[in-house]
C-alpha positions in Angstrom: -19.1 -19.9 -13.5 -15.6 -21.6 -12.3 -14.7 -24.9 -13.9 -13.9 -27.9 -11.6 -14.8 -28.3 -8.1 -13.2 -27.5 -4.8 -13.0 -30.1 -2.0 -14.5 -28.9 1.5 -12.5 -29.8 4.5 -14.4 -29.4 7.8 -13.8 -31.4 10.9 -16.6 -33.8 11.9 -16.0 -36.0 14.8 -17.0 -34.8 18.3 -20.2 -34.6 20.3 -23.6 -35.1 18.6 -24.2 -31.5 18.8 -20.7 -30.7 17.2 -21.3 -33.1 14.5 -24.7 -31.4 13.6 -23.2 -28.0 13.9 -20.4 -29.1 11.5 -22.8 -30.7 9.1 -24.8 -27.5 9.1 -21.8 -25.5 8.5 -20.9 -27.8 5.4 -24.4 -27.1 4.0 -23.8 -23.3 4.5 -20.6 -23.7 2.7 -22.0 -25.6 -0.3 -24.9 -23.3 -0.6 -22.8 -20.0 -0.6 -20.5 -21.6 -3.0 -23.3 -22.8 -5.5 -25.0 -19.5 -5.1 -21.8 -17.7 -6.3 -21.2 -20.2 -9.1 -18.3 -22.2 -7.4 -18.7 -25.9 -7.4 -17.8 -27.7 -4.3 -17.6 -31.3 -3.1 -18.7 -31.4 0.5 -17.8 -34.8 2.2 -19.7 -34.5 5.3 -23.1 -33.8 3.2 -22.3 -36.8 0.9 -20.3 -39.6 2.7 -21.8 -39.8 6.3 -25.3 -40.9 5.1 -23.4 -43.9 3.1 -21.2 -44.8 6.0 -24.0 -44.9 8.4 -26.1 -47.2 5.9 -23.0 -49.4 5.8 -22.8 -49.5 9.6 -19.1 -48.5 9.7 -17.5 -47.7 13.1 -14.9 -45.0 13.3 -12.0 -47.1 12.4 -13.9 -48.5 9.5 -14.7 -45.1 8.4 -10.8 -44.2 8.3 -9.9 -47.4 6.6 -12.7 -47.4 3.9 -13.9 -43.9 3.6 -10.8 -41.9 3.8 -9.1 -43.2 0.8 -12.4 -42.9 -1.3 -12.7 -39.1 -0.2 -8.9 -38.5 -1.1 -9.5 -39.7 -4.6 -12.0 -36.7 -4.8 -9.4 -34.3 -3.3 -6.8 -35.3 -5.7 -8.8 -34.5 -8.9 -10.3 -31.3 -7.3 -9.1 -27.7 -8.0 -8.0 -27.3 -4.3 -9.0 -27.8 -0.8 -11.2 -25.3 0.8 -10.4 -25.3 4.6 -13.0 -24.0 6.9 -11.4 -23.2 10.2 -14.3 -24.4 12.2 -13.7 -25.4 15.8 -11.8 -28.6 16.0 -10.1 -28.4 12.6 -6.6 -28.3 14.2 -7.1 -31.7 16.0 -9.2 -33.3 13.3 -7.8 -36.6 12.2 -9.5 -36.4 8.7 -8.5 -32.8 8.2 -4.9 -33.7 8.7 -5.1 -36.5 6.4 -6.7 -34.1 3.8 -3.8 -31.6 4.2 -1.1 -34.2 4.0 -2.5 -35.3 0.8 -2.4 -31.7 -0.3 1.2 -31.5 0.6 1.9 -34.8 -1.2 0.2 -33.9 -4.3 0.9 -30.2 -4.4 -3.1 -29.5 -4.2 -3.7 -25.7 -3.5 -5.1 -25.0 0.1 -7.4 -22.0 0.7 -8.2 -21.2 4.3 -11.3 -19.7 5.2 -12.9 -18.8 8.6 -16.7 -19.9 8.9 -17.9 -16.3 8.9 -16.2 -15.6 5.6 -18.4 -17.9 3.9 -21.0 -15.0 3.6 -18.6 -12.9 1.8 -17.6 -12.8 -2.0 -15.7 -16.1 -2.0 -13.7 -15.8 -5.6 -11.2 -13.4 -4.0 -10.6 -15.6 -1.2 -9.8 -18.4 -3.8 -7.3 -16.4 -5.7 -4.3 -17.0 -3.3 -3.9 -20.4 -1.8 -1.5 -21.0 1.0 2.1 -21.6 0.2 3.7 -24.9 0.8 5.5 -23.5 4.0 2.3 -22.1 5.3 0.5 -25.4 4.7 3.3 -27.2 6.5 2.9 -24.9 9.3 -0.7 -26.0 9.6 0.4 -29.4 10.1 2.8 -28.6 12.8 
């Protein structure tokens, strides 16, 4: 078993159908990681119910929830970026990537279909800082 946890980055905002699909993808990632002994913090699974209960709108989520999530990212082993549709334009994913650049947090880029593979080899080689900056444009 691996010590520590990875932070899962998947876009969320979009249509109701996209949000449901992205939440399901988060469950898939969390399930596959745990099955393989990899601990993972999945914000979409964890924080959306809390934000809904608090009645937060999108701006409030960004102001209140994002700093909260970035605290988890800062103490993680690295960010697991699942390149689901919408990741390139996601405000939240961009904030998470910027945090990784600022704090030298390793980033591992994984396509959704790779979640069903052996994940340990994919977590051995993070993106280098230039590749990470290239992701941000």
